[in-house]
C-alpha positions in Angstrom: -23.0 -29.4 -50.7 -25.3 -30.3 -47.8 -23.5 -31.2 -44.6 -24.8 -34.5 -43.2 -22.3 -35.0 -40.4 -20.7 -32.5 -38.0 -19.4 -33.4 -34.6 -16.3 -33.2 -32.3 -14.5 -36.4 -31.1 -12.2 -36.3 -28.2 -9.1 -38.6 -27.9 -7.3 -39.2 -24.6 -3.6 -38.4 -24.4 -2.7 -39.1 -20.8 -4.3 -40.1 -17.5 -2.2 -39.6 -14.3 -2.7 -39.3 -10.6 -0.7 -36.8 -8.6 -0.2 -36.2 -4.9 1.0 -33.1 -3.0 2.2 -33.3 0.6 1.0 -30.8 3.3 2.0 -27.2 2.5 3.8 -28.3 -0.6 3.7 -25.9 -3.6 4.2 -27.2 -7.1 5.9 -25.1 -9.6 3.7 -23.8 -12.5 2.2 -26.7 -14.5 1.9 -26.1 -18.2 -0.6 -28.2 -20.2 -0.7 -28.0 -24.0 -4.1 -29.6 -24.4 -7.6 -29.6 -23.0 -7.9 -31.3 -19.7 -10.1 -32.5 -16.8 -8.9 -32.4 -13.2 -10.7 -34.3 -10.4 -9.9 -34.1 -6.7 -10.1 -37.4 -4.7 -9.0 -36.2 -1.3 -7.2 -33.4 0.5 -7.7 -29.6 0.0 -5.9 -26.7 -1.5 -5.9 -24.0 -4.1 -5.4 -23.8 -7.9 -4.6 -20.5 -9.6 -4.3 -20.1 -13.4 -1.8 -17.9 -15.1 -4.5 -15.3 -16.0 -5.5 -14.9 -12.3 -8.6 -17.3 -12.1 -8.6 -19.0 -8.7 -10.3 -22.3 -7.7 -10.7 -24.1 -4.4 -9.6 -27.7 -4.5 -11.6 -30.1 -2.3 -12.8 -33.7 -2.5 -15.3 -34.1 -5.3 -14.4 -30.9 -7.1 -13.9 -31.2 -10.9 -12.3 -28.6 -13.2 -12.4 -28.5 -17.0 -9.9 -26.5 -19.1 -10.9 -26.0 -22.7 -7.4 -25.5 -24.1 -3.7 -25.0 -23.2 -3.3 -23.7 -19.6 -0.7 -22.9 -17.0 -1.5 -23.0 -13.3 0.0 -23.4 -9.8 -1.6 -25.7 -7.2 -0.9 -26.0 -3.5 -2.0 -28.2 -0.5 -3.3 -26.6 2.7 -4.8 -29.7 4.3 -3.4 -32.3 6.7 -3.9 -35.0 4.1 -2.0 -35.3 0.9 -3.8 -33.6 -2.0 -4.6 -36.4 -4.4 -6.0 -35.6 -7.9 -6.4 -37.2 -11.3 -5.5 -35.3 -14.5 -6.8 -36.4 -17.9 -5.5 -34.6 -21.0 -7.1 -35.0 -24.3 -7.1 -33.8 -27.9 -10.2 -33.0 -30.0 -10.9 -33.6 -33.7 -13.8 -32.0 -35.6 -15.3 -34.4 -38.1 -17.6 -33.2 -40.9 -19.1 -35.0 -43.7 -21.2 -34.3 -46.8 -21.9 -36.2 -50.0 -18.3 -36.0 -51.0 -17.1 -37.9 -48.0 -15.7 -37.3 -44.5 -13.3 -34.6 -43.5 -11.4 -34.4 -40.2 -9.0 -32.0 -38.6 -7.4 -31.6 -35.2 -8.7 -28.5 -33.4 -6.1 -26.0 -32.3 -5.6 -25.4 -28.6 -7.1 -22.2 -27.3 -4.4 -19.8 -25.8 -7.1 -18.3 -23.6 -8.9 -21.4 -22.3 -12.2 -21.3 -20.5 -11.7 -22.7 -17.0 -14.9 -24.2 -15.5 -15.8 -25.8 -12.2 -18.4 -28.5 -13.2 -21.7 -28.5 -11.3 -21.7 -31.0 -8.4 -24.0 -33.6 -10.1 -21.7 -33.7 -13.2 -18.6 -33.7 -11.0 -20.0 -36.7 -9.1 -20.4 -38.6 -12.3 -16.9 -37.7 -13.4 -15.6 -38.9 -10.0 -17.2 -42.3 -10.5 -15.4 -42.6 -13.9 -12.1 -41.5 -12.5 -12.4 -43.3 -9.2 -9.3 -45.5 -9.7 -7.2 -42.8 -11.3 -4.7 -44.9 -13.3 -5.7 -47.7 -15.6 -4.1 -51.1 -15.5 -1.7 -52.1 -18.3 -3.4 -53.3 -21.4 -6.6 -51.3 -20.8 -6.0 -48.6 -23.3 -9.3 -49.3 -25.0 -11.0 -48.6 -21.6 -9.4 -45.1 -21.7 -11.1 -44.4 -25.0 -14.4 -45.4 -23.6 -13.8 -43.3 -20.6 -13.0 -40.3 -22.8 -16.3 -40.8 -24.7 -18.3 -40.9 -21.4 -16.5 -37.8 -20.1 -17.1 -35.9 -23.4 -20.8 -36.6 -23.1 -20.8 -35.2 -19.6 -19.0 -32.0 -20.7 -21.4 -31.5 -23.6 -24.3 -31.9 -21.1 -22.7 -29.1 -19.0 -22.4 -26.8 -22.1 -25.9 -27.4 -23.5 -27.9 -25.9 -20.7 -30.4 -23.4 -22.1 -30.0 -19.6 -21.6 -31.4 -16.4 -22.9 -28.8 -14.3 -24.7 -30.4 -10.9 -24.0 -30.9 -11.6 -20.3 -27.4 -13.2 -20.1 -25.7 -10.1 -21.5 -27.5 -7.8 -19.0 -26.5 -10.0 -16.1 -22.9 -10.3 -17.4 -22.6 -6.5 -17.5 -23.8 -6.3 -14.0 -21.2 -8.9 -13.0 -18.5 -6.9 -14.8 -19.6 -3.8 -12.9 -19.3 -5.7 -9.7 -15.8 -6.9 -10.6 -14.7 -3.3 -11.4 -15.6 -2.3 -7.8 -14.7 -5.5 -6.0 -11.5 -6.6 -7.9 -9.5 -6.6 -4.7 -11.6 -9.4 -3.3 -11.4 -13.2 -4.1 -13.8 -13.7 -7.0 -14.1 -17.4 -7.8 -15.6 -18.2 -11.2 -18.3 -20.2 -9.6 -19.5 -17.3 -7.4 -19.5 -14.9 -10.4 -21.4 -17.4 -12.5 -24.0 -17.7 -9.7 -24.3 -14.0 -9.5 -25.1 -14.0 -13.2 -27.6 -16.9 -12.9 -25.5 -19.0 -15.3 -23.6 -22.2 -15.2 -19.8 -21.7 -15.0 -19.3 -22.8 -18.6 -22.1 -20.6 -20.0 -20.8 -17.7 -17.9 -17.2 -18.1 -19.1 -18.2 -18.4 -22.8 -20.6 -15.4 -22.6 -18.1 -13.3 -20.6 -15.4 -13.9 -23.2 -17.7 -13.1 -26.1 -18.8 -9.8 -24.4 -15.5 -8.6 -22.9 -13.1 -10.1 -25.4 -11.2 -11.9 -22.6 -11.8 -14.6 -20.0 -13.1 -13.6 -16.5 -9.7 -14.3 -15.0 -7.9 -12.2 -17.6 -10.4 -9.4 -17.1 -9.9 -9.5 -13.3 -6.1 -9.6 -13.7 -6.2 -6.5 -15.9 -8.4 -4.6 -13.4 -5.9 -5.4 -10.7 -2.8 -4.6 -12.7 -4.4 -1.3 -13.9 -5.1 -0.3 -10.3 -1.6 -1.4 -9.3 0.0 0.8 -12.0 -1.8 3.9 -10.6 -0.8 3.0 -7.0 2.8 2.6 -8.2 2.8 6.3 -9.1 1.9 7.3 -5.6 4.8 8.1 -3.2 5.6 5.9 -0.2 3.8 2.8 -1.6 5.8 -0.5 -1.6 5.0 -3.6 -3.6 3.7 -5.5 -0.6 1.2 -2.9 0.2 0.1 -2.6 -3.5 -0.2 -6.3 -3.9 -2.5 -6.5 -0.8 -4.6 -3.5 -1.9 -5.4 -4.9 -5.4 -6.1 -8.4 -4.3 -2.9 -10.5 -4.8 -2.0 -12.9 -2.0 1.6 -12.0 -1.9 4.2 -9.7 -3.4 6.0 -12.5 -5.3 2.9 -13.6 -7.2 2.0 -10.0 -7.9 5.4 -9.3 -9.4 5.2 -12.5 -11.6 1.8 -11.6 -12.9 2.8 -8.0 -13.5 5.8 -8.9 -15.5 3.8 -11.3 -17.7 1.1 -8.7 -18.2 3.3 -5.6 -18.8 6.5 -7.2 -20.1 8.7 -5.7 -17.4 9.0 -6.1 -13.6 7.3 -3.6 -11.3 10.7 -2.2 -10.3 11.7 -1.5 -13.9 8.2 -0.1 -14.6 8.6 2.4 -11.9 12.1 3.4 -13.0 10.8 4.0 -16.5 8.0 6.2 -15.1 10.0 8.5 -12.8 10.5 11.2 -15.4 8.8 14.5 -14.5 6.6 15.4 -17.5 4.1 18.2 -17.8 1.6 18.3 -20.6 -0.2 21.4 -22.0 -3.1 21.0 -24.4 -6.6 21.9 -25.3 -7.4 18.1 -25.0 -7.1 15.7 -22.1 -3.8 14.3 -23.4 -2.9 13.2 -19.9 -5.2 10.3 -20.8 -2.6 9.0 -23.2 0.1 9.5 -20.6 -1.7 7.5 -17.9 -2.5 4.7 -20.4 1.3 4.6 -21.1 1.9 4.3 -17.3 3.2 7.9 -16.6 1.4 10.3 -14.3 2.2 13.9 -15.4 3.2 16.5 -12.8 0.9 19.0 -14.5 -2.0 18.6 -17.0 -4.8 20.7 -18.5 -8.1 21.0 -16.6 -11.5 22.3 -17.7 -13.3 23.1 -14.4 -16.3 24.8 -16.0 -16.9 22.1 -18.5 -16.4 19.0 -16.3 -17.6 20.5 -13.0 -14.8 18.9 -11.0 -12.5 20.9 -8.7 -9.5 19.9 -10.6 -11.1 20.3 -14.0 -10.1 16.7 -14.9 -12.9 14.3 -16.1 -14.3 12.1 -13.4 -12.7 8.9 -14.8 -9.2 10.5 -14.6 -9.6 12.6 -11.4 -8.5 9.9 -8.9 -5.5 8.8 -10.9 -4.4 12.5 -11.2 -4.8 13.3 -7.5 -1.1 14.3 -7.3 -1.1 16.2 -10.7 -1.3 20.0 -10.7 -4.3 21.0 -12.8 -3.7 23.9 -15.3 -6.9 25.7 -16.3 -6.9 25.3 -20.1 -10.1 27.3 -20.4 -7.9 30.4 -20.4 -4.4 31.3 -21.7 -1.7 29.4 -19.9 1.5 31.3 -19.2 4.8 29.4 -19.6 6.0 30.2 -16.0 3.0 28.2 -14.6 4.7 25.1 -15.9 8.4 25.9 -16.0 8.2 26.8 -12.3 7.6 23.1 -11.5 11.1 22.3 -13.0 9.8 19.5 -15.3 12.2 17.2 -17.2 10.0 17.5 -20.2 7.1 19.7 -21.4 4.8 18.3 -24.1 2.8 21.2 -25.6 0.1 21.4 -28.3 -1.0 24.6 -29.8 -4.7 25.3 -29.2 -7.2 28.1 -29.1 -6.0 31.0 -26.9 -2.6 29.4 -26.4 -0.4 29.5 -29.4 3.3 28.7 -29.1 4.4 32.3 -28.3 7.9 33.6 -27.6 7.7 32.8 -23.9 6.9 29.2 -24.7 9.5 29.0 -27.4 12.2 29.8 -24.8 11.1 27.2 -22.3 13.6 24.5 -21.7 12.9 20.9 -22.5 9.8 21.9 -24.6 8.5 19.5 -27.3 5.7 20.7 -29.5 3.0 18.2 -30.4 1.4 18.5 -33.9 -2.3 18.7 -34.2 -3.8 15.3 -35.0 -7.2 14.1 -36.1 -7.2 10.8 -34.2 -6.5 9.6 -30.7 -4.1 6.9 -32.0 -1.9 9.6 -33.6 -1.6 11.5 -30.4 -0.9 8.3 -28.5 2.0 7.4 -31.0 3.5 10.9 -30.8 3.4 10.9 -27.0 4.7 7.3 -26.7 7.6 8.2 -29.0 8.6 11.2 -26.8 8.4 9.1 -23.6 10.1 6.0 -25.0 7.0 3.9 -24.5 6.5 2.6 -28.0 6.3 -1.0 -26.8 3.1 -0.2 -24.9 1.3 0.9 -28.1 0.1 -2.5 -29.3 -1.3 -3.5 -25.9 -3.2 -0.2 -25.5 -4.6 -0.2 -29.0 -5.6 -3.9 -28.7 -7.3 -3.2 -25.4 -9.3 -0.3 -27.0 -10.2 -2.3 -30.1 -11.6 -5.1 -27.9 -13.7 -2.5 -26.1 -14.9 -1.1 -29.4 -15.8 -4.6 -30.7 -17.7 -5.4 -27.5 -19.5 -2.1 -27.7 -20.5 -2.7 -31.3 -22.0 -6.1 -30.4 -23.9 -4.7 -27.5 -25.3 -1.7 -29.5 -26.0 -3.6 -32.7 -29.8 -3.4 -32.1 -29.6 0.4 -32.3 -26.8 0.7 -34.9 -28.8 -1.3 -37.4 -31.9 0.9 -37.1 -31.9 3.7 -39.7 -29.5 6.6 -40.0 -28.1 8.9 -37.3 -27.0 12.6 -37.0 -24.8 13.9 -34.2 -25.3 17.5 -33.0 -23.9 19.7 -30.3 -26.3 22.5 -29.3 -24.8 25.8 -28.1 -26.5 29.2 -27.6 -27.2 30.4 -31.1 -25.3 27.6 -32.7 -26.1 24.0 -33.9 -23.0 22.1 -34.7 -23.7 19.1 -37.0 -20.9 16.5 -37.2 -19.8 14.9 -40.4 -19.1 11.2 -40.8 -15.3 11.5 -40.5 -12.5 13.8 -39.2 -13.4 13.8 -35.5 -12.6 11.2 -32.8 -16.3 11.1 -31.7 -17.7 10.4 -35.2 -14.9 7.9 -36.0 -15.9 6.0 -32.9 -19.7 6.3 -33.4 -19.9 5.6 -37.2 -16.7 3.6 -38.0 -16.1 1.5 -34.8 -19.6 1.1 -33.3 -21.2 0.8 -36.8 -24.0 3.4 -36.5 -25.1 4.5 -40.0 -24.6 8.3 -40.8 -27.3 10.4 -42.5 -26.6 10.6 -46.3 -26.1 14.4 -46.0 -23.1 14.1 -43.6 -20.5 13.8 -46.4 -18.0 16.2 -44.8 -15.2 16.1 -42.1 -15.3 17.3 -38.5 -18.4 19.5 -38.0 -20.1 22.6 -39.4 -22.4 25.2 -37.8 -26.0 25.1 -39.1 -29.1 27.1 -38.5 -32.2 25.3 -37.2 -33.7 25.9 -40.7 -30.8 24.0 -42.3 -31.2 21.2 -39.8 -34.9 21.1 -40.6 -34.0 20.8 -44.3 -31.9 17.7 -43.5 -34.8 16.3 -41.4 -32.7 13.6 -39.7 -34.2 10.2 -38.8 -32.4 10.0 -35.4 -30.6 12.7 -33.4 -27.8 12.1 -30.9 -27.2 15.3 -28.8 -23.8 15.5 -27.2 -21.9 17.9 -24.9 -24.9 20.3 -24.6 -26.3 22.1 -21.6 -30.0 21.2 -20.6 -31.0 24.8 -20.9 -29.8 25.1 -24.4 -31.4 21.8 -25.4 -34.7 22.9 -23.9 -34.5 26.2 -25.9 -34.0 24.4 -29.2 -36.7 21.8 -28.4 -39.3 24.5 -27.7 -39.1 25.9 -31.2 -41.7 24.9 -33.7 -39.2 24.0 -36.4 -37.5 21.5 -34.0 -40.8 19.9 -33.2 -41.3 19.3 -36.9 -38.1 17.3 -37.2 -38.7 13.6 -38.1 -36.5 12.6 -35.1 -38.6 14.8 -32.7 -42.0 13.7 -34.1 -41.1 10.0 -33.8 -39.3 10.4 -30.4 -35.9 9.4 -31.7 -33.9 12.2 -30.1 -31.3 10.8 -27.8 -29.8 13.1 -25.2 -27.4 11.2 -22.8 -25.4 13.0 -20.1 -22.3 13.1 -22.2 -20.3 15.9 -20.4 -17.7 13.3 -19.3 -17.4 11.7 -22.7 -14.0 12.2 -24.3 -13.0 9.9 -27.2 -9.5 11.5 -27.6 -7.7 9.1 -25.3 -7.7 5.4 -24.7 -9.1 5.6 -21.1 -11.8 8.1 -22.0 -12.7 6.1 -25.1 -13.3 3.0 -23.1 -15.2 4.9 -20.4 -17.3 6.5 -23.2 -18.2 3.2 -24.8 -19.4 1.8 -21.4 -21.4 4.9 -20.7 -22.9 5.0 -24.2 -23.8 1.3 -24.0 -25.5 1.7 -20.6 -27.4 4.7 -21.9 -28.8 3.0 -25.1 -29.6 -0.2 -23.4 -31.6 1.7 -20.7 -33.7 3.0 -23.7 -34.3 -0.5 -25.1 
């Protein structure tokens, strides 16, 4: 049936005025509904539970679009006086069959906005007296209707989705390198050229979390790596990653990780070495444990350690073991590890020397990063971390799929790795890369890729497939140039129509949660640069 009515109506629940004396700190306030906060006089700070910070000063007005918890404090000579209005919203829809109404659920991850000054001034006029006199409940309903109109005005400012996403990504990149600094929502929104409300909505849609939650995760992730360093105390770590004091850092850390920083460190003091043909130290770092030794691939990655660039800094105190050759057991046992996690791989089977090594646990070969993560988490008693890590990666995958949808919807794709004398063509399943590309990022595979993992093909066989689009990965420029110079290559549909994509993918590794997220970001940046 045709819908003829669809709108949201707000209903006031409470209107109260609060005052805080100089230097007073109020314990965490928890609100179960949407709310509006207006500052009459005084000055101070407000910090939400997810790490978003706002400066409180006369005329400032904040809007919280759902349940929220926050601390506030007064750092002015005058009492901090503010008015808090809480309200509930109902969606009302109607068609030819009648009207239907339901209360809207409170958002557990509310968008916190600082209203622009002109709108804040209008709110200030409405809330000038703070409390209403007895018997004026009807005036409260009128007040709510006026405030709702103002909030809708703030949310209805025009924006360009494509331009917004580009600016939001630049803002995210800025946050990744400046997470230790105060980053007010208003400043980040201004950097993106958006209003605070548009910025917060767009950010959450793109990143899967609010700006405050994103910033908190950046700070906590950095803190976890610093906690693995020797001679670092919590006060130093809190200051480095951007928390004002050690107490607040500990409280946020426990809420984020489920345990206090002290317990987290105790759980991660086990000396573990890992030996593999893959960067399985990625899984260990995601679980919060820095290995004392881990495989490196110096010729492939080009780093001194042989670790990929996105892990190199976190593994600065880890001994690299060159996995491009056979690894002898005494290289690892000489470090006296509490536990050795070892996978069999090319050139390094589980020989007699390894079988006699103390505290050795063999890891079975798996065909997905999640399986390796679960195996390693079980050995390290870190199962409770699994859901958080998997949820974080899935959010990154969903965000990547949205960002790349323009490309993924265009025709079919074939993934190849070019080696001297060998063209490896990847099937649609059975490999972490193809699972990410086809399954999670929603690119469409060529119809002929109905096999697992990859197979070696001649250039003639590739020409017979005649792919629409080619994605070349993990291939040296000289080898790619040698293939591209051949007449058969030039006759490929992808080559003729300039649909050959060759990103710098040497650092891409989809076998671990950290590498997977790094790869999604790099892939997104590459494709969008080709738009």
